[in-house]
N, CA, C and O atoms as a GROMACS GRO file, in nm:
protein
  624
    1MET      N    1  -3.828   1.108   9.406
    1MET     CA    2  -3.740   1.126   9.520
    1MET      C    3  -3.609   1.054   9.494
    1MET      O    4  -3.600   0.962   9.413
    2LYS      N    5  -3.510   1.097   9.565
    2LYS     CA    6  -3.378   1.039   9.549
    2LYS      C    7  -3.360   0.919   9.642
    2LYS      O    8  -3.430   0.904   9.741
    3ARG      N    9  -3.265   0.837   9.606
    3ARG     CA   10  -3.232   0.722   9.689
    3ARG      C   11  -3.181   0.769   9.826
    3ARG      O   12  -3.201   0.700   9.926
    4SER      N   13  -3.117   0.884   9.829
    4SER     CA   14  -3.066   0.935   9.957
    4SER      C   15  -3.179   0.966  10.054
    4SER      O   16  -3.160   0.960  10.175
    5ASP      N   17  -3.298   1.000  10.000
    5ASP     CA   18  -3.412   1.024  10.088
    5ASP      C   19  -3.448   0.899  10.168
    5ASP      O   20  -3.486   0.907  10.284
    6ARG      N   21  -3.435   0.784  10.103
    6ARG     CA   22  -3.464   0.658  10.173
    6ARG      C   23  -3.368   0.638  10.289
    6ARG      O   24  -3.409   0.600  10.399
    7TRP      N   25  -3.240   0.663  10.264
    7TRP     CA   26  -3.141   0.644  10.369
    7TRP      C   27  -3.160   0.744  10.484
    7TRP      O   28  -3.147   0.709  10.601
    8VAL      N   29  -3.191   0.865  10.448
    8VAL     CA   30  -3.217   0.966  10.552
    8VAL      C   31  -3.338   0.925  10.635
    8VAL      O   32  -3.335   0.936  10.758
    9ALA      N   33  -3.444   0.878  10.570
    9ALA     CA   34  -3.564   0.836  10.641
    9ALA      C   35  -3.534   0.720  10.736
    9ALA      O   36  -3.580   0.718  10.850
   10VAL      N   37  -3.457   0.623  10.688
   10VAL     CA   38  -3.422   0.508  10.773
   10VAL      C   39  -3.336   0.553  10.891
   10VAL      O   40  -3.359   0.508  11.004
   11LEU      N   41  -3.239   0.639  10.867
   11LEU     CA   42  -3.155   0.689  10.977
   11LEU      C   43  -3.237   0.768  11.078
   11LEU      O   44  -3.217   0.754  11.199
   12LEU      N   45  -3.329   0.852  11.030
   12LEU     CA   46  -3.412   0.929  11.123
   12LEU      C   47  -3.507   0.839  11.201
   12LEU      O   48  -3.533   0.864  11.319
   13LEU      N   49  -3.558   0.734  11.137
   13LEU     CA   50  -3.640   0.638  11.211
   13LEU      C   51  -3.559   0.568  11.319
   13LEU      O   52  -3.606   0.551  11.432
   14ALA      N   53  -3.438   0.527  11.285
   14ALA     CA   54  -3.351   0.463  11.384
   14ALA      C   55  -3.320   0.558  11.499
   14ALA      O   56  -3.319   0.519  11.616
   15PHE      N   57  -3.295   0.685  11.465
   15PHE     CA   58  -3.269   0.785  11.568
   15PHE      C   59  -3.391   0.805  11.658
   15PHE      O   60  -3.378   0.820  11.779
   16SER      N   61  -3.511   0.805  11.599
   16SER     CA   62  -3.631   0.823  11.680
   16SER      C   63  -3.653   0.704  11.773
   16SER      O   64  -3.702   0.722  11.885
   17VAL      N   65  -3.618   0.582  11.729
   17VAL     CA   66  -3.628   0.465  11.817
   17VAL      C   67  -3.529   0.479  11.932
   17VAL      O   68  -3.563   0.455  12.048
   18TRP      N   69  -3.406   0.517  11.900
   18TRP     CA   70  -3.304   0.536  12.004
   18TRP      C   71  -3.347   0.645  12.103
   18TRP      O   72  -3.335   0.628  12.225
   19TRP      N   73  -3.398   0.755  12.050
   19TRP     CA   74  -3.443   0.866  12.134
   19TRP      C   75  -3.562   0.823  12.219
   19TRP      O   76  -3.572   0.861  12.336
   20GLY      N   77  -3.653   0.746  12.161
   20GLY     CA   78  -3.768   0.695  12.237
   20GLY      C   79  -3.724   0.604  12.351
   20GLY      O   80  -3.781   0.610  12.460
   21TYR      N   81  -3.625   0.521  12.326
   21TYR     CA   82  -3.573   0.434  12.431
   21TYR      C   83  -3.520   0.517  12.548
   21TYR      O   84  -3.548   0.486  12.664
   22HIS      N   85  -3.444   0.620  12.518
   22HIS     CA   86  -3.389   0.704  12.625
   22HIS      C   87  -3.497   0.791  12.690
   22HIS      O   88  -3.487   0.823  12.808
   23THR      N   89  -3.598   0.829  12.616
   23THR     CA   90  -3.707   0.906  12.673
   23THR      C   91  -3.786   0.822  12.772
   23THR      O   92  -3.833   0.872  12.874
   24ALA      N   93  -3.800   0.694  12.743
   24ALA     CA   94  -3.873   0.605  12.834
   24ALA      C   95  -3.802   0.593  12.969
   24ALA      O   96  -3.866   0.558  13.069
   25ASN      N   97  -3.673   0.621  12.972
   25ASN     CA   98  -3.598   0.613  13.098
   25ASN      C   99  -3.608   0.740  13.181
   25ASN      O  100  -3.558   0.745  13.293
   26LEU      N  101  -3.673   0.844  13.129
   26LEU     CA  102  -3.691   0.966  13.206
   26LEU      C  103  -3.792   0.942  13.318
   26LEU      O  104  -3.878   0.854  13.306
   27PRO      N  105  -3.783   1.018  13.426
   27PRO     CA  106  -3.881   1.000  13.535
   27PRO      C  107  -4.022   1.037  13.488
   27PRO      O  108  -4.039   1.121  13.400
   28SER      N  109  -4.121   0.974  13.549
   28SER     CA  110  -4.260   1.004  13.512
   28SER      C  111  -4.303   1.136  13.575
   28SER      O  112  -4.221   1.209  13.631
   29ALA      N  113  -4.430   1.165  13.567
   29ALA     CA  114  -4.483   1.294  13.614
   29ALA      C  115  -4.446   1.320  13.760
   29ALA      O  116  -4.453   1.230  13.844
   30THR      N  117  -4.408   1.442  13.787
   30THR     CA  118  -4.370   1.480  13.923
   30THR      C  119  -4.483   1.548  13.997
   30THR      O  120  -4.481   1.557  14.120
   31MET      N  121  -4.582   1.596  13.923
   31MET     CA  122  -4.699   1.661  13.983
   31MET      C  123  -4.825   1.596  13.928
   31MET      O  124  -4.828   1.552  13.813
   32ALA      N  125  -4.927   1.588  14.010
   32ALA     CA  126  -5.053   1.529  13.965
   32ALA      C  127  -5.118   1.620  13.860
   32ALA      O  128  -5.112   1.742  13.870
   33ASN      N  129  -5.179   1.558  13.761
   33ASN     CA  130  -5.252   1.629  13.654
   33ASN      C  131  -5.165   1.727  13.575
   33ASN      O  132  -5.215   1.828  13.526
   34ALA      N  133  -5.037   1.699  13.564
   34ALA     CA  134  -4.947   1.784  13.486
   34ALA      C  135  -4.858   1.694  13.402
   34ALA      O  136  -4.819   1.586  13.446
   35PRO      N  137  -4.826   1.736  13.283
   35PRO     CA  138  -4.735   1.654  13.204
   35PRO      C  139  -4.597   1.651  13.268
   35PRO      O  140  -4.546   1.752  13.316
   36GLY      N  141  -4.538   1.535  13.266
   36GLY     CA  142  -4.407   1.519  13.328
   36GLY      C  143  -4.294   1.547  13.230
   36GLY      O  144  -4.318   1.597  13.120
   37PRO      N  145  -4.172   1.515  13.271
   37PRO     CA  146  -4.057   1.541  13.185
   37PRO      C  147  -4.053   1.455  13.060
   37PRO      O  148  -3.976   1.482  12.968
   38ARG      N  149  -4.136   1.351  13.054
   38ARG     CA  150  -4.141   1.266  12.935
   38ARG      C  151  -4.228   1.323  12.824
   38ARG      O  152  -4.210   1.287  12.707
   39PHE      N  153  -4.321   1.410  12.858
   39PHE     CA  154  -4.424   1.450  12.762
   39PHE      C  155  -4.368   1.513  12.635
   39PHE      O  156  -4.394   1.463  12.526
   40PHE      N  157  -4.291   1.620  12.647
   40PHE     CA  158  -4.243   1.691  12.528
   40PHE      C  159  -4.146   1.605  12.446
   40PHE      O  160  -4.156   1.606  12.323
   41PRO      N  161  -4.053   1.531  12.508
   41PRO     CA  162  -3.970   1.443  12.426
   41PRO      C  163  -4.052   1.340  12.348
   41PRO      O  164  -4.017   1.307  12.234
   42TRP      N  165  -4.160   1.288  12.408
   42TRP     CA  166  -4.243   1.192  12.335
   42TRP      C  167  -4.313   1.258  12.218
   42TRP      O  168  -4.329   1.196  12.112
   43VAL      N  169  -4.354   1.383  12.234
   43VAL     CA  170  -4.416   1.456  12.122
   43VAL      C  171  -4.315   1.469  12.008
   43VAL      O  172  -4.349   1.446  11.892
   44LEU      N  173  -4.192   1.505  12.041
   44LEU     CA  174  -4.088   1.520  11.938
   44LEU      C  175  -4.052   1.386  11.874
   44LEU      O  176  -4.034   1.379  11.753
   45VAL      N  177  -4.043   1.281  11.955
   45VAL     CA  178  -4.012   1.148  11.901
   45VAL      C  179  -4.123   1.105  11.806
   45VAL      O  180  -4.095   1.054  11.697
   46GLY      N  181  -4.248   1.125  11.846
   46GLY     CA  182  -4.360   1.087  11.760
   46GLY      C  183  -4.362   1.165  11.630
   46GLY      O  184  -4.386   1.108  11.524
   47ALA      N  185  -4.336   1.295  11.638
   47ALA     CA  186  -4.335   1.378  11.516
   47ALA      C  187  -4.220   1.336  11.424
   47ALA      O  188  -4.239   1.326  11.303
   48LEU      N  189  -4.103   1.312  11.480
   48LEU     CA  190  -3.989   1.269  11.399
   48LEU      C  191  -4.016   1.135  11.333
   48LEU      O  192  -3.987   1.117  11.215
   49ALA      N  193  -4.070   1.040  11.408
   49ALA     CA  194  -4.100   0.909  11.352
   49ALA      C  195  -4.205   0.919  11.242
   49ALA      O  196  -4.192   0.854  11.138
   50LEU      N  197  -4.309   0.998  11.264
   50LEU     CA  198  -4.414   1.013  11.165
   50LEU      C  199  -4.361   1.077  11.037
   50LEU      O  200  -4.388   1.028  10.927
   51LEU      N  201  -4.286   1.184  11.049
   51LEU     CA  202  -4.230   1.249  10.931
   51LEU      C  203  -4.128   1.161  10.860
   51LEU      O  204  -4.118   1.164  10.737
   52SER      N  205  -4.052   1.083  10.934
   52SER     CA  206  -3.958   0.990  10.873
   52SER      C  207  -4.031   0.882  10.794
   52SER      O  208  -3.990   0.847  10.684
   53LEU      N  209  -4.140   0.830  10.851
   53LEU     CA  210  -4.219   0.731  10.780
   53LEU      C  211  -4.279   0.789  10.651
   53LEU      O  212  -4.280   0.724  10.547
   54LEU      N  213  -4.329   0.912  10.661
   54LEU     CA  214  -4.384   0.977  10.541
   54LEU      C  215  -4.277   0.994  10.434
   54LEU      O  216  -4.304   0.971  10.316
   55LEU      N  217  -4.158   1.034  10.473
   55LEU     CA  218  -4.049   1.048  10.378
   55LEU      C  219  -4.012   0.914  10.316
   55LEU      O  220  -3.989   0.905  10.195
   56LEU      N  221  -4.008   0.810  10.397
   56LEU     CA  222  -3.975   0.677  10.346
   56LEU      C  223  -4.081   0.627  10.249
   56LEU      O  224  -4.048   0.576  10.142
   57ILE      N  225  -4.207   0.641  10.285
   57ILE     CA  226  -4.316   0.597  10.198
   57ILE      C  227  -4.315   0.675  10.067
   57ILE      O  228  -4.331   0.616   9.959
   58THR      N  229  -4.298   0.805  10.075
   58THR     CA  230  -4.295   0.888   9.954
   58THR      C  231  -4.178   0.850   9.864
   58THR      O  232  -4.193   0.843   9.742
   59SER      N  233  -4.062   0.825   9.923
   59SER     CA  234  -3.946   0.790   9.841
   59SER      C  235  -3.961   0.652   9.779
   59SER      O  236  -3.911   0.628   9.670
   60LEU      N  237  -4.029   0.560   9.847
   60LEU     CA  238  -4.051   0.428   9.790
   60LEU      C  239  -4.155   0.431   9.678
   60LEU      O  240  -4.145   0.354   9.583
   61LYS      N  241  -4.255   0.517   9.690
   61LYS     CA  242  -4.360   0.527   9.588
   61LYS      C  243  -4.307   0.587   9.458
   61LYS      O  244  -4.340   0.539   9.349
   62THR      N  245  -4.228   0.690   9.469
   62THR     CA  246  -4.185   0.762   9.349
   62THR      C  247  -4.064   0.699   9.283
   62THR      O  248  -4.040   0.724   9.164
   63GLY      N  249  -3.988   0.618   9.353
   63GLY     CA  250  -3.870   0.556   9.294
   63GLY      C  251  -3.752   0.650   9.295
   63GLY      O  252  -3.765   0.768   9.326
   64ALA      N  253  -3.638   0.595   9.260
   64ALA     CA  254  -3.515   0.674   9.261
   64ALA      C  255  -3.509   0.763   9.138
   64ALA      O  256  -3.542   0.720   9.027
   65ASP      N  257  -3.469   0.884   9.158
   65ASP     CA  258  -3.451   0.979   9.048
   65ASP      C  259  -3.309   0.962   8.995
   65ASP      O  260  -3.213   0.971   9.071
   66GLU      N  261  -3.298   0.938   8.867
   66GLU     CA  262  -3.167   0.910   8.808
   66GLU      C  263  -3.096   1.035   8.758
   66GLU      O  264  -2.983   1.027   8.710
   67SER      N  265  -3.161   1.150   8.767
   67SER     CA  266  -3.100   1.273   8.716
   67SER      C  267  -2.977   1.309   8.799
   67SER      O  268  -2.978   1.294   8.922
   68ARG      N  269  -2.874   1.356   8.734
   68ARG     CA  270  -2.750   1.391   8.803
   68ARG      C  271  -2.738   1.540   8.832
   68ARG      O  272  -2.649   1.581   8.907
   69ARG      N  273  -2.828   1.622   8.775
   69ARG     CA  274  -2.823   1.765   8.803
   69ARG      C  275  -2.885   1.791   8.939
   69ARG      O  276  -2.998   1.748   8.964
   70PRO      N  277  -2.815   1.860   9.030
   70PRO     CA  278  -2.870   1.884   9.163
   70PRO      C  279  -3.001   1.961   9.161
   70PRO      O  280  -3.090   1.934   9.242
   71GLU      N  281  -3.013   2.058   9.069
   71GLU     CA  282  -3.134   2.139   9.066
   71GLU      C  283  -3.254   2.057   9.022
   71GLU      O  284  -3.366   2.086   9.063
   72ALA      N  285  -3.231   1.955   8.940
   72ALA     CA  286  -3.341   1.876   8.885
   72ALA      C  287  -3.403   1.784   8.990
   72ALA      O  288  -3.523   1.755   8.983
   73ASN      N  289  -3.325   1.737   9.084
   73ASN     CA  290  -3.380   1.643   9.181
   73ASN      C  291  -3.387   1.701   9.322
   73ASN      O  292  -3.373   1.627   9.420
   74GLY      N  293  -3.407   1.828   9.332
   74GLY     CA  294  -3.428   1.889   9.463
   74GLY      C  295  -3.302   1.926   9.538
   74GLY      O  296  -3.310   1.975   9.650
   75GLY      N  297  -3.187   1.905   9.479
   75GLY     CA  298  -3.061   1.940   9.545
   75GLY      C  299  -3.034   2.089   9.537
   75GLY      O  300  -3.120   2.167   9.496
   76ILE      N  301  -2.918   2.126   9.576
   76ILE     CA  302  -2.882   2.267   9.579
   76ILE      C  303  -2.782   2.294   9.467
   76ILE      O  304  -2.683   2.223   9.453
   77GLY      N  305  -2.807   2.397   9.390
   77GLY     CA  306  -2.718   2.434   9.281
   77GLY      C  307  -2.602   2.519   9.329
   77GLY      O  308  -2.596   2.554   9.447
   78ARG      N  309  -2.512   2.551   9.238
   78ARG     CA  310  -2.393   2.629   9.272
   78ARG      C  311  -2.430   2.768   9.324
   78ARG      O  312  -2.371   2.814   9.421
   79GLN      N  313  -2.526   2.836   9.260
   79GLN     CA  314  -2.565   2.970   9.303
   79GLN      C  315  -2.626   2.967   9.443
   79GLN      O  316  -2.595   3.051   9.527
   80LYS      N  317  -2.714   2.870   9.466
   80LYS     CA  318  -2.775   2.859   9.598
   80LYS      C  319  -2.671   2.824   9.704
   80LYS      O  320  -2.677   2.874   9.817
   81LEU      N  321  -2.577   2.740   9.668
   81LEU     CA  322  -2.471   2.704   9.762
   81LEU      C  323  -2.390   2.827   9.800
   81LEU      O  324  -2.355   2.846   9.917
   82LYS      N  325  -2.359   2.912   9.702
   82LYS     CA  326  -2.284   3.035   9.730
   82LYS      C  327  -2.363   3.125   9.825
   82LYS      O  328  -2.306   3.184   9.917
   83LYS      N  329  -2.494   3.134   9.803
   83LYS     CA  330  -2.577   3.216   9.892
   83LYS      C  331  -2.581   3.159  10.033
   83LYS      O  332  -2.577   3.235  10.130
   84HIS      N  333  -2.589   3.027  10.046
   84HIS     CA  334  -2.590   2.966  10.178
   84HIS      C  335  -2.459   2.990  10.252
   84HIS      O  336  -2.459   3.023  10.371
   85VAL      N  337  -2.349   2.975  10.182
   85VAL     CA  338  -2.218   3.000  10.243
   85VAL      C  339  -2.205   3.148  10.281
   85VAL      O  340  -2.151   3.180  10.387
   86ALA      N  341  -2.253   3.236  10.194
   86ALA     CA  342  -2.248   3.380  10.224
   86ALA      C  343  -2.329   3.412  10.350
   86ALA      O  344  -2.283   3.489  10.434
   87VAL      N  345  -2.447   3.354  10.362
   87VAL     CA  346  -2.529   3.378  10.481
   87VAL      C  347  -2.458   3.327  10.606
   87VAL      O  348  -2.462   3.392  10.710
   88PHE      N  349  -2.394   3.212  10.596
   88PHE     CA  350  -2.320   3.158  10.709
   88PHE      C  351  -2.213   3.256  10.756
   88PHE      O  352  -2.202   3.284  10.875
   89PHE      N  353  -2.134   3.309  10.662
   89PHE     CA  354  -2.029   3.403  10.699
   89PHE      C  355  -2.085   3.537  10.746
   89PHE      O  356  -2.028   3.599  10.836
   90ILE      N  357  -2.194   3.581  10.687
   90ILE     CA  358  -2.257   3.706  10.732
   90ILE      C  359  -2.305   3.692  10.875
   90ILE      O  360  -2.289   3.784  10.955
   91ILE      N  361  -2.364   3.578  10.908
   91ILE     CA  362  -2.410   3.556  11.046
   91ILE      C  363  -2.292   3.548  11.142
   91ILE      O  364  -2.300   3.598  11.254
   92PHE      N  365  -2.182   3.487  11.100
   92PHE     CA  366  -2.063   3.483  11.183
   92PHE      C  367  -2.012   3.625  11.209
   92PHE      O  368  -1.978   3.659  11.322
   93ILE      N  369  -2.007   3.706  11.105
   93ILE     CA  370  -1.965   3.845  11.120
   93ILE      C  371  -2.060   3.920  11.213
   93ILE      O  372  -2.017   4.000  11.296
   94TYR      N  373  -2.190   3.892  11.200
   94TYR     CA  374  -2.289   3.957  11.287
   94TYR      C  375  -2.264   3.922  11.434
   94TYR      O  376  -2.273   4.008  11.521
   95ILE      N  377  -2.233   3.796  11.462
   95ILE     CA  378  -2.206   3.755  11.600
   95ILE      C  379  -2.088   3.833  11.656
   95ILE      O  380  -2.092   3.878  11.771
   96VAL      N  381  -1.983   3.849  11.576
   96VAL     CA  382  -1.866   3.924  11.622
   96VAL      C  383  -1.902   4.072  11.641
   96VAL      O  384  -1.864   4.133  11.740
   97LEU      N  385  -1.977   4.127  11.546
   97LEU     CA  386  -2.014   4.269  11.554
   97LEU      C  387  -2.106   4.298  11.672
   97LEU      O  388  -2.086   4.397  11.743
   98VAL      N  389  -2.205   4.214  11.693
   98VAL     CA  390  -2.303   4.244  11.798
   98VAL      C  391  -2.237   4.242  11.936
   98VAL      O  392  -2.281   4.315  12.026
   99GLU      N  393  -2.134   4.162  11.953
   99GLU     CA  394  -2.061   4.162  12.080
   99GLU      C  395  -1.981   4.290  12.099
   99GLU      O  396  -1.965   4.337  12.211
  100ASN      N  397  -1.932   4.346  11.989
  100ASN     CA  398  -1.843   4.461  12.000
  100ASN      C  399  -1.914   4.595  11.987
  100ASN      O  400  -1.881   4.688  12.060
  101ILE      N  401  -2.010   4.607  11.895
  101ILE     CA  402  -2.073   4.738  11.876
  101ILE      C  403  -2.220   4.742  11.918
  101ILE      O  404  -2.282   4.848  11.913
  102GLY      N  405  -2.276   4.629  11.958
  102GLY     CA  406  -2.411   4.627  12.011
  102GLY      C  407  -2.516   4.590  11.906
  102GLY      O  408  -2.490   4.587  11.786
  103PHE      N  409  -2.635   4.562  11.957
  103PHE     CA  410  -2.744   4.514  11.872
  103PHE      C  411  -2.786   4.614  11.767
  103PHE      O  412  -2.793   4.582  11.648
  104ARG      N  413  -2.814   4.737  11.810
  104ARG     CA  414  -2.871   4.836  11.717
  104ARG      C  415  -2.776   4.870  11.603
  104ARG      O  416  -2.819   4.884  11.488
  105LEU      N  417  -2.649   4.885  11.632
  105LEU     CA  418  -2.553   4.923  11.528
  105LEU      C  419  -2.513   4.805  11.440
  105LEU      O  420  -2.475   4.826  11.324
  106ALA      N  421  -2.521   4.683  11.490
  106ALA     CA  422  -2.480   4.567  11.411
  106ALA      C  423  -2.594   4.511  11.326
  106ALA      O  424  -2.570   4.464  11.215
  107THR      N  425  -2.716   4.516  11.376
  107THR     CA  426  -2.827   4.450  11.309
  107THR      C  427  -2.865   4.517  11.179
  107THR      O  428  -2.886   4.450  11.078
  108PHE      N  429  -2.875   4.649  11.179
  108PHE     CA  430  -2.918   4.720  11.058
  108PHE      C  431  -2.830   4.691  10.936
  108PHE      O  432  -2.883   4.652  10.832
  109PRO      N  433  -2.696   4.710  10.944
  109PRO     CA  434  -2.616   4.684  10.823
  109PRO      C  435  -2.615   4.538  10.781
  109PRO      O  436  -2.611   4.508  10.662
  110ILE      N  437  -2.620   4.446  10.877
  110ILE     CA  438  -2.620   4.304  10.842
  110ILE      C  439  -2.750   4.268  10.770
  110ILE      O  440  -2.748   4.197  10.670
  111LEU      N  441  -2.862   4.318  10.820
  111LEU     CA  442  -2.989   4.293  10.751
  111LEU      C  443  -2.989   4.355  10.611
  111LEU      O  444  -3.040   4.294  10.517
  112LEU      N  445  -2.934   4.472  10.598
  112LEU     CA  446  -2.928   4.537  10.467
  112LEU      C  447  -2.842   4.455  10.370
  112LEU      O  448  -2.877   4.441  10.253
  113ILE      N  449  -2.730   4.403  10.418
  113ILE     CA  450  -2.644   4.319  10.334
  113ILE      C  451  -2.717   4.192  10.292
  113ILE      O  452  -2.712   4.153  10.175
  114ILE      N  453  -2.786   4.129  10.385
  114ILE     CA  454  -2.860   4.008  10.351
  114ILE      C  455  -2.970   4.038  10.250
  114ILE      O  456  -2.989   3.963  10.154
  115LEU      N  457  -3.041   4.148  10.271
  115LEU     CA  458  -3.149   4.183  10.178
  115LEU      C  459  -3.096   4.212  10.039
  115LEU      O  460  -3.154   4.167   9.940
  116ARG      N  461  -2.987   4.285  10.029
  116ARG     CA  462  -2.935   4.324   9.898
  116ARG      C  463  -2.860   4.211   9.828
  116ARG      O  464  -2.890   4.180   9.712
  117LEU      N  465  -2.766   4.149   9.896
  117LEU     CA  466  -2.680   4.052   9.830
  117LEU      C  467  -2.741   3.913   9.821
  117LEU      O  468  -2.730   3.847   9.717
  118VAL      N  469  -2.804   3.868   9.926
  118VAL     CA  470  -2.853   3.731   9.930
  118VAL      C  471  -2.995   3.720   9.876
  118VAL      O  472  -3.024   3.632   9.795
  119MET      N  473  -3.082   3.809   9.920
  119MET     CA  474  -3.222   3.799   9.878
  119MET      C  475  -3.251   3.875   9.750
  119MET      O  476  -3.360   3.863   9.694
  120GLY      N  477  -3.155   3.953   9.702
  120GLY     CA  478  -3.169   4.019   9.573
  120GLY      C  479  -3.258   4.142   9.572
  120GLY      O  480  -3.314   4.175   9.468
  121GLN      N  481  -3.270   4.210   9.683
  121GLN     CA  482  -3.350   4.333   9.688
  121GLN      C  483  -3.279   4.441   9.606
  121GLN      O  484  -3.166   4.477   9.636
  122LYS      N  485  -3.345   4.492   9.504
  122LYS     CA  486  -3.283   4.588   9.412
  122LYS      C  487  -3.293   4.732   9.464
  122LYS      O  488  -3.201   4.811   9.447
  123SER      N  489  -3.404   4.764   9.525
  123SER     CA  490  -3.429   4.901   9.568
  123SER      C  491  -3.359   4.930   9.701
  123SER      O  492  -3.376   4.859   9.800
  124TRP      N  493  -3.278   5.038   9.702
  124TRP     CA  494  -3.214   5.080   9.826
  124TRP      C  495  -3.316   5.129   9.927
  124TRP      O  496  -3.302   5.104  10.046
  125VAL      N  497  -3.417   5.197   9.879
  125VAL     CA  498  -3.519   5.252   9.970
  125VAL      C  499  -3.591   5.139  10.043
  125VAL      O  500  -3.608   5.143  10.164
  126VAL      N  501  -3.633   5.038   9.967
  126VAL     CA  502  -3.702   4.924  10.029
  126VAL      C  503  -3.608   4.848  10.122
  126VAL      O  504  -3.648   4.808  10.231
  127GLY      N  505  -3.483   4.829  10.081
  127GLY     CA  506  -3.386   4.758  10.165
  127GLY      C  507  -3.358   4.830  10.296
  127GLY      O  508  -3.358   4.769  10.402
  128ILE      N  509  -3.336   4.962  10.287
  128ILE     CA  510  -3.310   5.040  10.408
  128ILE      C  511  -3.433   5.043  10.497
  128ILE      O  512  -3.422   5.029  10.619
  129GLY      N  513  -3.548   5.061  10.438
  129GLY     CA  514  -3.672   5.063  10.516
  129GLY      C  515  -3.700   4.931  10.584
  129GLY      O  516  -3.740   4.927  10.701
  130THR      N  517  -3.678   4.822  10.512
  130THR     CA  518  -3.701   4.690  10.570
  130THR      C  519  -3.602   4.661  10.681
  130THR      O  520  -3.641   4.614  10.788
  131ALA      N  521  -3.475   4.688  10.658
  131ALA     CA  522  -3.373   4.663  10.761
  131ALA      C  523  -3.399   4.749  10.885
  131ALA      O  524  -3.388   4.700  10.997
  132ALA      N  525  -3.433   4.876  10.865
  132ALA     CA  526  -3.462   4.964  10.978
  132ALA      C  527  -3.588   4.918  11.051
  132ALA      O  528  -3.592   4.918  11.174
  133GLY      N  529  -3.691   4.878  10.976
  133GLY     CA  530  -3.815   4.833  11.038
  133GLY      C  531  -3.797   4.707  11.120
  133GLY      O  532  -3.849   4.695  11.231
  134ILE      N  533  -3.722   4.612  11.066
  134ILE     CA  534  -3.698   4.488  11.140
  134ILE      C  535  -3.615   4.515  11.264
  134ILE      O  536  -3.644   4.462  11.372
  135THR      N  537  -3.512   4.598  11.251
  135THR     CA  538  -3.427   4.631  11.367
  135THR      C  539  -3.509   4.701  11.475
  135THR      O  540  -3.500   4.665  11.592
  136MET      N  541  -3.588   4.801  11.436
  136MET     CA  542  -3.670   4.872  11.534
  136MET      C  543  -3.777   4.781  11.593
  136MET      O  544  -3.807   4.790  11.712
  137GLY      N  545  -3.835   4.695  11.511
  137GLY     CA  546  -3.938   4.604  11.560
  137GLY      C  547  -3.885   4.508  11.664
  137GLY      O  548  -3.948   4.486  11.767
  138ILE      N  549  -3.769   4.450  11.637
  138ILE     CA  550  -3.708   4.359  11.734
  138ILE      C  551  -3.674   4.434  11.862
  138ILE      O  552  -3.697   4.384  11.972
  139TYR      N  553  -3.618   4.554  11.847
  139TYR     CA  554  -3.583   4.633  11.965
  139TYR      C  555  -3.707   4.666  12.048
  139TYR      O  556  -3.706   4.652  12.170
  140LEU      N  557  -3.813   4.709  11.982
  140LEU     CA  558  -3.936   4.745  12.055
  140LEU      C  559  -3.997   4.625  12.126
  140LEU      O  560  -4.038   4.635  12.242
  141VAL      N  561  -4.004   4.513  12.057
  141VAL     CA  562  -4.066   4.395  12.118
  141VAL      C  563  -3.982   4.344  12.235
  141VAL      O  564  -4.034   4.324  12.345
  142PHE      N  565  -3.853   4.323  12.212
  142PHE     CA  566  -3.773   4.259  12.316
  142PHE      C  567  -3.728   4.356  12.425
  142PHE      O  568  -3.738   4.324  12.544
  143ARG      N  569  -3.677   4.473  12.388
  143ARG     CA  570  -3.623   4.565  12.488
  143ARG      C  571  -3.733   4.644  12.559
  143ARG      O  572  -3.734   4.654  12.681
  144VAL      N  573  -3.825   4.700  12.481
  144VAL     CA  574  -3.926   4.788  12.540
  144VAL      C  575  -4.042   4.709  12.600
  144VAL      O  576  -4.075   4.727  12.718
  145LEU      N  577  -4.104   4.622  12.522
  145LEU     CA  578  -4.222   4.551  12.571
  145LEU      C  579  -4.189   4.439  12.669
  145LEU      O  580  -4.254   4.427  12.773
  146LEU      N  581  -4.091   4.358  12.638
  146LEU     CA  582  -4.059   4.243  12.722
  146LEU      C  583  -3.951   4.271  12.825
  146LEU      O  584  -3.934   4.195  12.920
  147GLY      N  585  -3.876   4.379  12.808
  147GLY     CA  586  -3.772   4.414  12.903
  147GLY      C  587  -3.649   4.325  12.896
  147GLY      O  588  -3.575   4.314  12.994
  148VAL      N  589  -3.626   4.262  12.782
  148VAL     CA  590  -3.510   4.175  12.765
  148VAL      C  591  -3.391   4.261  12.724
  148VAL      O  592  -3.400   4.335  12.626
  149PRO      N  593  -3.282   4.253  12.798
  149PRO     CA  594  -3.165   4.334  12.758
  149PRO      C  595  -3.103   4.280  12.630
  149PRO      O  596  -3.080   4.159  12.617
  150LEU      N  597  -3.075   4.369  12.537
  150LEU     CA  598  -3.006   4.334  12.413
  150LEU      C  599  -2.861   4.377  12.424
  150LEU      O  600  -2.830   4.470  12.499
  151PRO      N  601  -2.771   4.311  12.352
  151PRO     CA  602  -2.628   4.345  12.363
  151PRO      C  603  -2.604   4.492  12.330
  151PRO      O  604  -2.654   4.545  12.231
  152SER      N  605  -2.526   4.558  12.417
  152SER     CA  606  -2.497   4.700  12.394
  152SER      C  607  -2.357   4.720  12.338
  152SER      O  608  -2.325   4.830  12.293
  153GLY      N  609  -2.274   4.619  12.339
  153GLY     CA  610  -2.141   4.629  12.282
  153GLY      C  611  -2.034   4.657  12.384
  153GLY      O  612  -2.063   4.706  12.494
  154ASN      N  613  -1.911   4.626  12.350
  154ASN     CA  614  -1.797   4.644  12.440
  154ASN      C  615  -1.715   4.768  12.407
  154ASN      O  616  -1.636   4.812  12.490
  155LEU      N  617  -1.732   4.825  12.288
  155LEU     CA  618  -1.646   4.934  12.247
  155LEU      C  619  -1.680   5.066  12.314
  155LEU      O  620  -1.591   5.148  12.338
  156TRP      N  621  -1.807   5.090  12.343
  156TRP     CA  622  -1.844   5.213  12.412
  156TRP      C  623  -1.961   5.193  12.502
  156TRP      O  624  -2.005   5.287  12.568
   0.00000   0.00000   0.00000
């Protein structure tokens, strides 16, 4: 593990202590035999503290990795960084598109772009089928089964 893992673990532990302090100031249960407003924050604080401790212990056991190559010590390489930045911009474009042309027309091409360019899907047939299937699946679950309105767009 890297030395930075130790610092991240310590910062997350400090954050969980701070969060726990503020969670303790929340009101207690408002109904009998029901978890109050403190319950879920305490679950999150406990999980964060536990995972931070595990990260700290693991980083102390393995020692600092002296390798300078990002790929060698779990960091992100140049190719992966380009893919992450591309996904960020694709999602930004999707947000703009979905507001203007609606969910159905925006989701399919964005998913196809992500499948082809970012995930490396070579086959057009598989890419189109997957993008169409995911788009239809989301539409069926949210719009048809759950009755949740999806963006229809402003242009028409």
